[in-house]
C-alpha positions in Angstrom: 113.0 108.0 113.5 115.5 105.3 114.5 114.8 101.7 115.0 116.9 100.2 117.8 117.0 96.5 118.6 118.8 94.6 121.3 118.3 91.5 119.3 121.3 89.7 117.8 119.1 88.2 115.1 120.8 88.9 111.8 118.8 90.4 108.9 119.7 89.3 105.4 120.9 91.9 103.0 117.9 93.4 101.2 118.4 94.5 97.6 115.2 94.1 95.6 111.8 95.0 97.0 108.3 94.4 95.5 105.4 96.5 96.5 101.9 95.5 95.3 99.3 98.3 95.0 98.6 101.4 93.0 97.9 104.2 95.5 99.5 106.9 97.6 100.0 104.4 100.4 102.3 102.3 98.1 104.1 105.3 96.8 104.9 106.5 100.4 106.2 103.1 101.3 108.4 103.1 98.2 109.6 106.6 99.1 110.8 105.7 102.6 112.3 102.3 101.5 114.4 103.9 98.8 116.2 105.9 101.5 117.9 102.7 102.7 121.3 102.6 100.9 121.3 98.8 100.7 118.1 98.8 98.6 119.0 98.6 94.9 115.6 98.4 93.2 111.9 98.8 94.2 109.3 97.3 91.9 105.6 98.3 92.0 102.8 96.2 90.7 101.1 98.2 89.2 102.0 101.5 90.8 100.9 104.8 89.3 102.3 107.7 87.3 104.1 109.0 90.4 105.8 105.8 91.2 108.7 106.2 88.8 109.4 109.7 90.1 110.6 108.0 93.3 114.3 107.1 93.3 115.1 103.4 92.5 111.5 102.6 91.5 110.1 100.9 88.4 106.6 99.8 87.6 105.7 96.4 86.3 102.7 95.7 84.1 101.7 92.2 85.2 98.4 90.6 86.4 99.0 89.4 90.0 96.2 86.9 89.5 98.3 85.1 87.0 100.2 83.1 89.6 102.6 81.3 87.3 103.7 84.5 85.6 104.0 86.3 88.9 106.3 83.7 90.4 108.5 83.7 87.3 108.8 87.5 87.5 109.6 87.5 91.2 112.3 84.8 90.7 113.7 86.7 87.6 113.9 90.0 89.6 115.4 88.2 92.7 112.8 89.8 95.0 114.0 89.7 98.6 110.8 91.0 100.3 107.2 91.5 99.0 105.0 94.1 100.6 101.3 93.8 99.9 99.6 97.2 100.2 95.8 96.8 99.5 93.3 94.6 101.2 91.8 92.8 98.2 94.9 90.6 97.3 95.4 89.8 101.0 91.7 88.7 101.3 92.2 86.5 98.2 95.2 84.8 99.8 98.1 86.2 97.8 100.4 86.2 100.9 99.6 82.5 101.5 100.5 81.6 97.9 103.8 83.6 97.9 104.8 82.1 101.3 104.1 78.6 100.0 106.6 79.5 97.2 109.2 80.5 99.9 109.0 84.3 99.4 109.2 86.6 102.3 106.0 88.6 102.6 104.9 91.5 104.7 101.1 91.1 104.9 98.8 88.6 106.6 97.6 85.3 105.2 93.9 85.1 104.2 92.9 83.9 107.7 94.4 87.0 109.3 92.9 89.3 106.6 89.5 88.2 107.7 89.8 90.9 110.4 89.0 93.3 107.6 87.2 91.4 104.9 84.4 90.2 107.2 83.1 92.8 109.7 80.8 90.2 111.3 83.7 87.8 111.8 85.8 90.7 113.3 83.0 91.6 115.7 82.6 88.0 116.8 86.4 87.9 117.2 86.3 90.9 119.5 83.4 89.5 121.5 85.3 86.3 122.1 88.4 88.2 123.2 86.5 90.6 125.4 87.8 93.5 123.4 85.7 96.7 123.8 83.5 97.5 120.8 80.0 98.7 120.0 77.1 96.3 120.4 76.2 94.7 117.1 73.8 92.5 115.1 74.6 90.3 112.1 71.7 90.1 109.7 71.1 88.2 106.5 68.0 89.9 105.0 66.3 93.2 104.9 63.4 91.7 106.9 65.8 90.9 109.8 67.4 94.3 109.6 64.0 96.1 109.8 63.1 94.2 113.0 66.3 95.2 114.7 66.2 98.8 113.4 62.6 99.2 114.6 63.4 97.8 118.0 66.2 100.2 118.6 65.6 103.5 120.4 68.2 105.3 118.2 69.4 105.0 114.6 72.0 102.3 114.1 75.2 102.3 112.1 74.8 100.2 108.9 77.8 98.3 107.4 78.3 96.0 104.5 80.0 92.9 105.9 82.7 92.6 103.1 85.2 94.9 101.4 83.8 98.2 100.0 86.8 100.5 99.6 86.0 102.4 102.7 82.5 103.3 101.4 80.5 100.5 103.0 79.7 102.3 106.3 76.6 104.4 106.7 75.9 106.6 109.8 72.2 107.4 109.4 70.3 110.1 111.4 66.9 108.4 111.3 65.4 104.9 111.2 64.2 105.6 107.6 67.8 106.3 106.6 68.8 103.1 108.3 66.3 101.1 106.2 67.4 102.8 103.0 71.1 102.1 103.7 70.5 98.4 104.6 68.2 98.0 101.5 70.8 99.5 99.2 73.5 97.1 100.5 71.2 94.0 100.2 70.2 95.2 96.7 73.8 94.8 95.5 75.4 98.2 96.0 78.6 96.5 97.0 78.1 93.1 95.2 78.8 90.0 97.3 80.3 92.2 100.0 76.7 93.1 101.0 75.3 89.5 101.3 75.5 90.1 105.1 74.9 93.4 106.9 76.2 94.4 110.3 74.1 96.8 112.4 75.9 98.5 115.3 74.9 100.8 118.1 76.0 104.3 117.4 78.8 105.4 119.8 80.3 108.9 120.1 83.8 110.3 120.4 86.8 111.3 118.3 88.3 108.6 116.1 92.0 107.7 116.1 94.2 105.2 114.2 96.8 102.9 115.8 99.1 100.7 113.8 100.9 97.6 115.2 103.6 95.9 113.1 103.3 92.2 114.0 105.5 89.2 113.4 102.9 86.6 114.6 103.9 86.8 118.2 105.4 90.2 119.0 104.6 93.7 117.8 105.9 97.3 117.6 103.7 100.4 117.4 104.0 103.2 114.8 103.1 106.8 115.6 99.4 107.3 116.1 97.3 109.2 113.6 93.9 110.8 113.1 92.1 110.4 109.8 89.2 112.5 108.4 86.7 110.1 106.8 83.9 112.4 105.8 83.9 114.2 102.5 83.1 117.7 103.7 84.3 120.2 106.2 83.1 120.0 109.8 83.1 116.2 109.3 79.9 116.2 107.2 78.9 114.4 104.1 79.4 110.7 103.0 82.2 108.5 104.2 85.2 108.3 102.0 88.5 106.3 101.9 90.0 109.3 103.8 90.3 113.0 103.0 93.4 113.7 105.1 95.3 112.9 108.3 97.9 114.0 110.8 100.4 112.3 113.0 101.0 111.9 115.9 97.5 112.3 117.5 98.0 114.4 120.7 94.6 113.0 121.9 96.4 109.7 122.7 98.5 110.5 125.7 101.0 107.9 126.9 98.7 106.8 129.7 95.8 106.4 127.3 97.9 104.5 124.8 99.0 102.1 127.6 95.3 101.5 128.2 94.7 100.7 124.5 97.7 98.4 124.5 96.4 96.5 127.6 92.7 96.3 126.6 92.8 96.1 122.8 96.2 95.5 121.1 97.6 92.7 123.2 94.2 90.9 123.5 93.9 91.1 119.7 97.3 89.5 119.1 96.6 86.9 121.9 93.3 85.9 120.2 95.0 85.6 116.8 97.5 83.2 118.3 94.8 81.3 120.1 93.1 80.8 116.7 96.4 79.6 115.3 96.6 82.6 112.9 100.2 83.5 112.2 99.7 87.2 111.5 102.8 88.8 109.8 101.9 92.3 108.8 100.3 95.5 110.1 97.2 95.5 112.1 95.3 98.8 111.8 93.1 99.6 114.8 90.4 102.1 114.0 89.4 103.3 117.5 86.8 105.6 119.0 87.5 107.4 122.2 84.2 107.2 124.1 83.3 108.4 127.5 83.5 104.9 128.8 87.0 104.3 127.2 88.5 103.3 123.8 86.5 101.0 121.6 87.3 99.3 118.3 85.3 100.6 115.3 87.1 98.4 112.8 90.3 96.4 112.0 92.2 96.7 108.8 94.8 94.2 107.6 97.0 96.9 105.9 98.3 100.4 106.3 95.6 103.0 106.3 95.5 105.5 103.5 96.1 108.5 104.0 97.6 107.7 107.4 100.5 105.8 105.8 101.4 108.8 103.6 101.3 110.9 106.8 103.5 108.6 108.9 106.1 107.4 106.5 108.0 110.8 106.4 108.5 110.4 110.1 110.4 107.1 109.6 114.1 106.7 108.8 116.0 104.5 106.4 115.8 101.4 108.7 112.1 101.0 108.3 112.3 98.4 105.6 114.4 96.2 108.0 111.6 96.2 110.5 109.1 95.1 107.8 111.5 92.2 107.0 111.7 91.2 110.6 107.9 90.9 110.8 107.9 88.9 107.5 110.4 86.5 109.0 108.7 86.2 112.5 111.9 87.8 113.9 110.8 90.7 116.1 112.8 90.7 119.3 110.2 92.6 121.3 112.8 95.3 122.1 112.5 97.4 119.0 111.6 101.0 119.6 110.5 103.5 117.0 111.6 107.0 117.8 110.2 109.6 115.4 112.0 112.8 114.4 111.1 115.9 116.5 108.4 116.9 113.9 104.8 116.3 113.2 103.2 115.4 109.9 100.0 116.2 108.0 98.3 115.1 104.8 95.6 116.7 102.7 93.9 114.6 99.9 93.0 116.3 96.6 90.1 114.5 94.9 88.2 114.4 91.7 84.9 116.3 91.6 82.1 113.9 92.5 84.2 111.5 94.7 83.2 109.2 96.5 80.4 108.8 94.0 80.6 109.1 90.2 83.5 111.2 88.9 85.4 111.8 85.6 89.1 111.3 85.1 91.7 112.1 82.4 92.2 115.8 83.3 95.7 117.3 83.1 97.4 118.1 86.5 99.3 121.4 86.7 101.8 121.8 89.5 103.3 125.3 89.9 106.0 126.6 92.3 106.1 124.4 95.4 107.8 124.9 98.8 109.6 121.6 98.7 111.2 121.7 102.2 109.8 118.7 104.2 107.1 118.3 101.6 106.0 115.3 99.5 103.4 114.8 96.8 102.4 111.1 96.7 100.3 110.3 93.7 97.2 108.4 94.6 95.2 108.2 91.4 97.2 109.4 88.4 98.3 108.2 84.9 100.4 109.5 82.0 99.1 110.5 78.6 100.8 109.3 75.4 102.9 112.4 75.4 103.9 112.1 79.1 101.4 114.6 80.6 100.2 113.8 84.2 96.5 113.1 84.3 93.9 112.4 87.0 93.0 108.7 87.1 91.1 108.1 90.3 88.8 109.5 93.0 91.6 110.4 95.3 94.2 112.0 93.0 97.1 113.4 95.1 98.3 113.2 98.7 99.8 116.5 99.8 102.1 115.8 102.8 104.1 118.2 105.0 106.3 118.0 108.2 107.3 120.8 110.5 107.6 121.7 114.2 103.9 122.1 114.8 100.6 121.5 113.1 99.9 125.1 112.3 103.1 125.3 110.3 102.4 121.9 108.6 99.0 122.8 107.4 99.9 126.4 106.5 102.5 124.9 104.1 100.2 122.2 102.8 97.4 124.6 101.9 99.9 127.1 100.4 101.3 124.4 98.1 97.7 123.3 97.2 97.2 126.7 95.7 99.9 125.8 93.2 98.2 122.5 92.2 95.3 122.5 89.8 93.2 120.1 87.7 89.6 120.4 86.5 87.3 119.7 89.4 89.9 119.6 92.1 88.4 119.3 95.6 89.9 119.2 99.1 88.8 119.9 102.6 90.2 123.1 104.0 89.9 122.0 107.7 92.1 118.9 107.8 93.8 118.9 111.2 91.3 121.4 112.7 91.6 119.5 116.0 95.2 120.4 116.4 95.5 123.8 114.5 95.5 126.7 116.9 95.2 129.2 114.0 92.2 127.4 112.5 90.4 127.6 115.9 91.0 131.3 116.1 89.9 131.9 112.5 86.7 129.8 112.7 
C-alpha cells in the first residue's frame, strides 16, 4: 500500500507513539507503525505478552483512569500521537481529556463514540440522516418488549443498547427466544448496558465491514473486509467478538462501494458535522447487503477486531502519517490508499468455552511456522514468572496470512495452526468459505 497526497500540508516528525489497548487489534497497529523508519518508540497501555515481540515496542503498566499519572507519563515519554484502540475509553471521554491537554489523538471524542456506545442513539441518528437501516424499536422494560415482539409477524433481533464486547446482539429463531433474550438483558446480563433494549426487524444478506478514516470533515477508505461473527462453522452458534476475517471483500464491487459511499458514508459524516461532532478517528460501518440494497447494522467508533489484524499487513510504512493527519484535522481529501497486490486472511484461535465461561493460564506451544507473509498477533496472552507464553483471554491468537489468492492464504493459515497448540484450542475451519474455491469443492 502507498498513501499519496497532493496536499502540501506538512506533517510533524513522529517519533514516539502511544497505543491504548490490550488485544490483537492494538498489536497489529503497532506492527504496521514500527515499519515507519521515523518512529523511534511505540508504547502500549497495557498491551499483552505479544506486544514486546514487536520491534520498537514497550508495554507500560499504568491505569489510564488515573488522569494525572497518565498525563505525567505522556509528557515524560514525549508522546507525539496517541491511538485509542478499544471502545470503552473512547466512550468514557479519554480522547476529549487528552485533547484538552493538547495531545494529538486518533479516536473520536465521547460525543462521536456515542455511535457505538448507544445503539438506540445510533439508530435515531440514521433515521434523522435518512441512512438505510433496519426498522427498530427502543424499549425500556420487558413489558414494552413483549408487546412489540408479540405484534411482530417474525422474530426480532434483540440488542443491548450499550457496550457488550460484541456479545450483546441476539438473533432469535422464535418469539420465545426473543422474550428470553430481552429478559436476560433487562435482568442485568450486561449491567447498565442493558437498561435500554433495541428491537430490530430481521434483515437478510451477507455482512461486510467498511472503514473510513475521518478528520472531522474529510475521509479516506481502507480496504473492505468480511468478518465471521458466529462461533461455529456454517455461521452457527452464538455471536462473538469475531472468529476470523478476510480482506478485501470481493462482494463489494467498485459500483456497489460507490453506492455505499453516496447513501451511507457521506451522509453519516454530514450528519456528524450537522450535530457539531468533530469526529477524528475511524468509523466502522457494519453493513448488510440486502436485496433492497446496503443497510447499516451497526457503527463502531474504532477499528474492528479481527478486521484490523487482517487489513494492517496490506498497509505500508506511511500508514501512521495518515492517522496523524486525521488527528490534526488535516486530510486533504486527495489521499488514496493503494494496497499491495495481495489478499489477507485471519483465523482466531480461542479458549474452550468462549464466548461464555472459559479458563486461562494454559501454556501455548508454537512449532515450525511458515513465516512468509505470516503474522501471529497475540490477542489474549500473558507471560508466566519464568517467561512462558500463556492463554489469558477468550480470543487468544490472531493467525494472519497474505498471498495472491484466498485459497493460498487460508491453506497457509490452517497449515500453521496445526503447529500451534494450547489446552482447549478452538477455531473455525471455514473462515473465508465465501472466497475459497477449494473449500467449496471439498464441502
